[in-house]
N, C-alpha and C positions, 0 to 999 in steps of 0.2 A: 551439394550443396556446400560452396567453398565460406569458410566460416576462421578469423581471427583468430589467436590463439598466445600466451602470453604465459613462457618461462623467464625466469631471472632475469629480468627485466628485456627481450627480446619478443618479437614479433616475427610470427609464424602463419603460413598460413595451411588447411588441412582441409582434405578433403570432406565429410561425413551428411550421412543423414542423420534426422532431428531423430526422436523417435520420445513417446511418454511415457513420462519417468512413473514412478507411483510413488504417493507419500502418506504415510501412519498416523493414519490419530483427526484424520481431516473430520470434523463437519456432523461429526454424532454417530459417522456410520464405520462400520470395521471394511479395513483397507487387511492386504496378504504383502505382512512385508520379515522378507527370508524364515517363506514359513511358517508364521504362526499367523495370529491371531491376535488383533486389538483395534480395541475402544478406547474415543475419543474420549477428555471430558468435559465439561459446562463449555468452556468458552472455546472456540475449537481452532484456533489461535496457537497456543499452548500444548507446548510435546510434539511436534511438530516431526519426524525421524525420516530421514529420504536414505535416499540409495542411490548418490547419485552417477549422475552418468556426462556428465558434466564434465569431470578431473577426473580423464583417466589413469591407466599406472606411470601415464609417462611424467605425472605432473603439470601437460597443457590445461591453461586455463581457460575459457570465454571469457574474453575481455569484450565484446559489445556487450553479452547480457549479464559483464559487473557494470555495465553501466549504464545501458535498463536501467535494472534493480535503484543502484546513485536518484536517476530524474524522478521515480515514483516514490525511495525516500522519501525527496526534498520535497514535495511535491504534501507529501501524511505531515509534513517536519511543518510545513507550511501551513494544512488544514490543522492542525490545531494550537498556536499560532494563532489564528485567524479564531478559532470557538471561545480561545483564552479570552480576549478580548469581546468580546460577543454576549458571553456570560456576564462578565464584571459589568460591564453596558445596559443588562437586563435587569426592567424591576418590576419581574413577574417568577416568583418564587418556581410556579410547575415550567414558564416556560422554557427556567437553564436549569432545572429536573433533566426536562428532553434533551437540554440542549449542552449535557456533565454525559446525558449518554452515550453521543455522537463524538463529543471530546475522547472516550476512555475513549474508541471501537477504532478512533485516530492511532491511536498513543499508542496504543496495542501494537499494530499496524506498520510502525514505525519500530518496537521490538523486533519485528519477524524481519522486517527487510535488512537494519543494521544486521541479526543474527545469517541471513544469508548469503551479503555481500563477504565478512567477515569470515564465513565456509569459503565461499571463493576462492577469498587470499587480497581481498579486496579491503582500501577503505573503506566502509562507511562514512560518512556527512555527518557535522555535528550542527546545523545549520541549515535552512531550506534558501538563500544567496537568492539571489533578484527579485523573483518568481513570490520571495515569502512576504521580503519586504514588498513590493505592489500592491501583493494581495492585499498586505494591511491595512491601506494607504486606503483601498478602495472600501474595506471594511468600514477602519474609524470616519468615515465620510457621512458613508452612510447612517452611521450609525447617533451620528451629529444630526447631519441634515433633515434624517426620510424617517429614523424612528423607531422603533421597533421590526416593523412589516419587512420596512429596506433592505435592513440588519438584513433579516431574515432572505433575505432574497438575495444579498450579496453570499450567502455563504452557501446558498443550492445555487446558484452561479457557479461558485470557485468546490461545490462534489461533483453536477455533472460536466464541469473540464475537466474535474480527473476523473469519469468513471469513464472518457472518448478515451481518456488517457491511454488507463491500460488494454480498452479494447483497440486502440490500434497499432499500440505496440507491445501488443502481447507478443508474438510472433519470434519479436527476436531475442526474448526470450533462451537459455536452457532447457533441456527437458524439464528438469526436475521445478528448474524458475517459474516454466508455466502451467507449471497444475503449483503450483503452494497460489499462484495471483489469479487460478481462474479456477479455483476451487475455494482457495479460503476467504482470499481479498477479494475479489469482484461480488464478490457478495454482499460479501459488511459493503460495499460501496456503493451498494444498489439501497439495500436499507438504510443507510445513510441520506441519500438522498431521498425517499420516501419520510422518513421524520421528518426534513424538513417540508416540505412538499403539503404534508397531514400538517407543519402549523402554520403554515401562511394560509393557509384554506381556516383554521380559527385563531387566529393573532386579526387582532380589531388593525 
């Protein structure tokens, strides 16, 4: 496979076979790292340890992977912004509590993705960009015109969009980032989408 790499501002091409890396401390399971066994904390996105195959001894870094991670991170920042907007607009305390759990999950993902981008030598995004602005307009309109159920539907559409992005672009990542998204972030995305689906059924 031909991949583009960056070293000191210069782009190179290099043939490389993708291999699946390993991550220590994911999802409460024991993973092998440097011959030892470690157990994760309750939060599967805390204390991630990487044995990075994407950055070799020659200092070459996978530019494509960094850009894809940035795209994922901007999507998560957009989710954080729209959840905060929805929570501020709801009058139902129990709904706000469920949305707060989803918000916390997205905030944790932003932290993990930013850390990974920086580990690869990239600059992590600080804002959601144009997509985030659009998502906030959609959510605000749903809240103003359609009430709680419309607001939840708008959030669910955003969650579904995010899930499809992760699934469709997973193979664009380097091996270690692939494991991170597949084993940690994707299950969290599925969980927040299911929470919204349940909320939509319960809200009149």
